[in-house]
C-alpha positions as CSV (number, residue, x, y, z in Angstrom):
1,X,-0.1,0.1,0.0
2,X,1.4,3.5,-0.9
3,X,1.6,6.2,1.5
4,X,-1.3,8.1,0.0
5,X,-3.4,5.0,-0.1
6,X,-2.7,4.4,3.6
7,X,-3.7,8.0,4.3
8,X,-7.0,7.6,2.5
9,X,-7.8,4.4,4.3
10,X,-7.2,6.1,7.6
11,X,-9.7,8.9,6.8
12,X,-12.3,6.2,5.7
13,X,-11.8,4.4,8.8
14,X,-11.9,7.9,11.0
15,X,-15.2,9.0,9.2
16,X,-17.5,8.9,12.3
17,X,-15.0,10.7,14.4
18,X,-14.5,13.4,11.6
19,X,-18.4,13.7,11.4
20,X,-18.6,14.2,15.0
21,X,-15.8,16.9,14.9
22,X,-17.7,18.7,11.9
23,X,-21.0,18.6,13.7
24,X,-19.3,20.1,16.8
25,X,-18.2,23.1,14.6
26,X,-21.5,23.4,12.9
27,X,-23.3,23.9,16.1
28,X,-21.5,27.2,16.5
29,X,-23.9,30.1,15.6
30,X,-21.0,32.1,14.2
31,X,-23.1,34.7,12.4
32,X,-20.8,37.6,11.6
33,X,-23.2,40.0,10.5
34,X,-24.9,40.4,13.7
35,X,-23.1,41.6,16.8
36,X,-25.3,39.5,19.2
37,X,-23.3,36.5,17.8
38,X,-19.8,38.0,18.5
39,X,-19.2,35.5,21.5
40,X,-20.1,32.7,19.3
41,X,-17.9,33.7,16.5
42,X,-14.9,33.9,19.1
43,X,-15.9,30.5,20.7
44,X,-15.9,29.0,17.0
45,X,-12.5,30.5,16.3
46,X,-11.1,29.0,19.6
47,X,-12.7,25.7,18.7
48,X,-10.5,25.6,15.6
49,X,-7.4,26.6,17.7
50,X,-7.8,24.0,20.1
51,X,-8.6,21.4,17.5
52,X,-5.4,22.3,15.5
53,X,-3.3,22.4,18.6
54,X,-4.4,18.9,19.2
55,X,-2.9,17.5,15.8
56,X,0.5,19.5,16.4
57,X,-0.2,22.8,14.8
58,X,1.1,26.1,16.5
59,X,-2.3,27.9,16.5
60,X,-3.1,31.3,17.5
61,X,-6.4,33.3,17.9
62,X,-5.4,36.8,16.8
63,X,-7.8,39.6,17.7
64,X,-8.7,42.2,15.2
65,X,-11.3,45.2,15.3
66,X,-14.0,42.7,14.4
67,X,-14.0,38.9,14.7
68,X,-10.7,37.2,15.4
69,X,-8.6,35.4,12.8
70,X,-6.9,32.1,13.4
71,X,-3.6,31.4,12.1
72,X,-1.9,27.9,12.5
73,X,1.6,26.7,11.6
74,X,3.1,23.3,11.0
75,X,6.6,23.7,9.6
76,X,8.2,20.5,10.7
77,X,8.7,19.5,7.1
78,X,10.7,21.0,4.4
79,X,9.9,22.2,0.9
80,X,7.3,24.5,-0.7
81,X,5.1,26.1,1.8
82,X,1.4,26.1,1.5
83,X,-1.0,28.7,2.9
84,X,-4.7,27.5,3.2
85,X,-7.5,30.0,3.5
86,X,-10.9,29.3,4.9
87,X,-13.6,31.2,7.1
88,X,-15.5,30.1,10.1
89,X,-18.4,32.7,10.0
90,X,-21.8,32.0,8.2
91,X,-24.9,33.8,6.9
92,X,-27.8,34.7,8.9
93,X,-30.5,31.9,9.0
94,X,-33.7,34.0,8.5
95,X,-36.3,33.3,7.8
96,X,-36.3,30.5,10.1
97,X,-39.7,29.3,9.0
98,X,-38.2,28.1,6.0
99,X,-36.0,25.5,7.9
100,X,-37.1,22.2,8.6
101,X,-35.0,21.9,11.7
102,X,-32.6,23.9,13.8
103,X,-30.0,25.3,11.3
104,X,-27.3,24.8,14.0
105,X,-28.3,21.4,14.8
106,X,-26.7,19.3,11.8
107,X,-28.7,16.5,10.2
108,X,-27.7,13.9,7.6
109,X,-30.6,13.6,5.1
110,X,-31.1,11.0,2.7
111,X,-32.1,11.9,-0.7
112,X,-34.5,9.9,-3.2
113,X,-31.4,8.9,-5.4
114,X,-29.8,7.1,-2.3
115,X,-27.1,9.8,-1.6
116,X,-26.9,11.6,1.7
117,X,-26.0,15.1,2.6
118,X,-25.5,17.3,5.7
119,X,-28.0,19.9,6.3
120,X,-26.8,22.6,8.6
121,X,-25.9,26.3,8.0
122,X,-22.2,26.4,7.2
123,X,-21.9,22.8,5.8
124,X,-21.1,24.1,2.5
125,X,-19.6,27.7,3.1
126,X,-17.3,27.1,4.5
127,X,-16.9,24.9,7.6
128,X,-17.3,21.6,5.7
129,X,-14.7,22.6,3.2
130,X,-12.4,23.8,6.1
131,X,-12.6,20.4,7.7
132,X,-11.8,18.4,4.6
133,X,-8.5,20.1,4.7
134,X,-7.9,19.6,8.3
135,X,-9.0,16.0,8.4
136,X,-6.7,15.4,5.8
137,X,-3.7,16.9,7.8
138,X,-4.9,14.9,10.6
139,X,-4.8,11.5,8.8
140,X,-1.5,12.3,6.9
141,X,0.2,13.1,10.4
142,X,-1.4,10.0,11.9
143,X,0.0,7.8,9.3
144,X,3.3,9.2,8.5
145,X,4.1,11.2,11.5
146,X,4.3,14.7,9.7
147,X,3.0,16.7,6.8
148,X,4.9,16.3,3.4
149,X,5.4,20.2,3.3
150,X,5.0,23.1,5.5
151,X,1.5,24.2,6.0
152,X,-0.1,27.5,7.4
153,X,-4.0,27.7,7.8
154,X,-5.7,30.9,8.0
155,X,-9.2,31.1,9.1
156,X,-11.1,34.4,9.3
157,X,-14.5,35.2,10.9
158,X,-15.7,38.0,8.6
159,X,-15.8,36.6,5.1
160,X,-19.5,37.0,5.0
161,X,-19.3,40.6,5.8
162,X,-16.6,41.5,3.1
163,X,-13.4,40.6,5.5
164,X,-12.5,44.4,5.8
165,X,-9.9,43.5,8.6
166,X,-8.2,40.7,6.5
167,X,-6.2,42.9,4.2
168,X,-4.4,45.0,7.0
169,X,-3.9,41.6,8.8
170,X,-2.0,40.1,6.0
171,X,0.1,43.2,5.6
172,X,1.1,43.2,9.2
173,X,1.9,39.3,9.2
174,X,3.1,39.1,5.6
175,X,6.5,37.5,6.7
176,X,4.7,34.8,9.0
177,X,2.2,33.9,6.3
178,X,4.6,33.9,3.2
179,X,3.9,30.7,1.2
180,X,4.7,29.4,-2.4
181,X,1.0,28.2,-3.0
182,X,-2.3,29.4,-1.8
183,X,-5.2,27.1,-1.3
184,X,-8.7,28.1,-1.1
185,X,-11.8,25.8,-0.4
186,X,-14.6,28.3,-0.5
187,X,-15.8,27.6,-3.8
188,X,-18.1,24.7,-5.5
189,X,-16.6,21.9,-7.6
190,X,-14.8,23.2,-10.7
191,X,-15.3,21.7,-14.0
192,X,-14.3,22.9,-17.7
193,X,-18.0,23.3,-18.6
194,X,-19.2,25.4,-15.9
195,X,-18.3,29.2,-16.1
196,X,-16.5,30.1,-12.8
197,X,-14.2,33.1,-11.5
198,X,-10.8,31.2,-10.7
199,X,-8.7,34.1,-9.7
200,X,-9.4,37.3,-7.6
201,X,-12.3,35.8,-6.1
202,X,-12.5,37.9,-2.8
203,X,-14.5,41.0,-3.0
204,X,-17.8,42.5,-3.3
205,X,-19.5,43.8,-6.6
206,X,-22.4,46.0,-7.0
207,X,-23.6,46.9,-10.4
208,X,-26.6,48.9,-11.7
209,X,-27.4,48.5,-15.5
210,X,-29.5,50.9,-17.1
211,X,-30.9,50.3,-20.7
212,X,-32.6,52.9,-22.6
213,X,-35.2,52.3,-25.5
214,X,-38.1,54.3,-26.7
215,X,-39.0,57.4,-24.7
216,X,-42.7,56.6,-24.7
217,X,-45.0,53.5,-24.5
218,X,-45.1,51.5,-27.6
219,X,-47.8,49.0,-28.3
220,X,-46.5,45.5,-28.9
221,X,-49.2,44.8,-31.6
222,X,-47.8,47.6,-33.4
223,X,-44.2,47.9,-32.7
224,X,-43.4,44.4,-31.5
225,X,-40.0,43.1,-33.0
226,X,-39.5,46.3,-34.8
227,X,-38.5,48.4,-31.7
228,X,-35.8,47.2,-29.3
229,X,-37.0,45.6,-26.1
230,X,-35.1,46.4,-23.1
231,X,-35.7,42.9,-21.7
232,X,-34.3,41.4,-24.6
233,X,-31.3,43.6,-24.9
234,X,-30.7,42.9,-21.1
235,X,-30.8,39.1,-21.8
236,X,-28.4,39.1,-24.6
């Protein structure tokens, strides 16, 4: 069995424990847009620190003017360094009436096609993706004793609000966070047939489109197809 096969087998064997850790994380109502949940956001960040420390990372919770940022290092190996980015904050859950259960009490749901999914706020944005990377690190270290390359993990708590405190944090900690490759697991699965933004993902964009056509009402029975229809122009 190859080293990679052994790591993958370890992940399969530890699936229940990994799910338990993910469910612990999903139970934090880490809603960054509402100050009422500031304590929950901090507790969620601290959970990450303690979990990463248990598998040998040197992890710290850094205060910011908003929600704290988690930084964790494992530099026991040599070679190109990787910086992994994720976030632990989530969107609000309103309207609650549309949820079939408590959004912060994760459930495994069976679909009609026989597949299963985890239903909870943050399961796919971004706590689930973060934990896939952490569990990969956990399994690799359990099998081989150390990671194959130096790894830094950065988890912010304000992605859902635009991450205003992240750029100055990156500037202040540029040397500490220097890496040869950056990994982001805050997107959907990529495939060549699906349009997607693959660079410069961070940021917010607001647009207003104004289309002008006739300066008065035109009856479709008389002018249909002859005069430009703003809806058709916009669709093109």
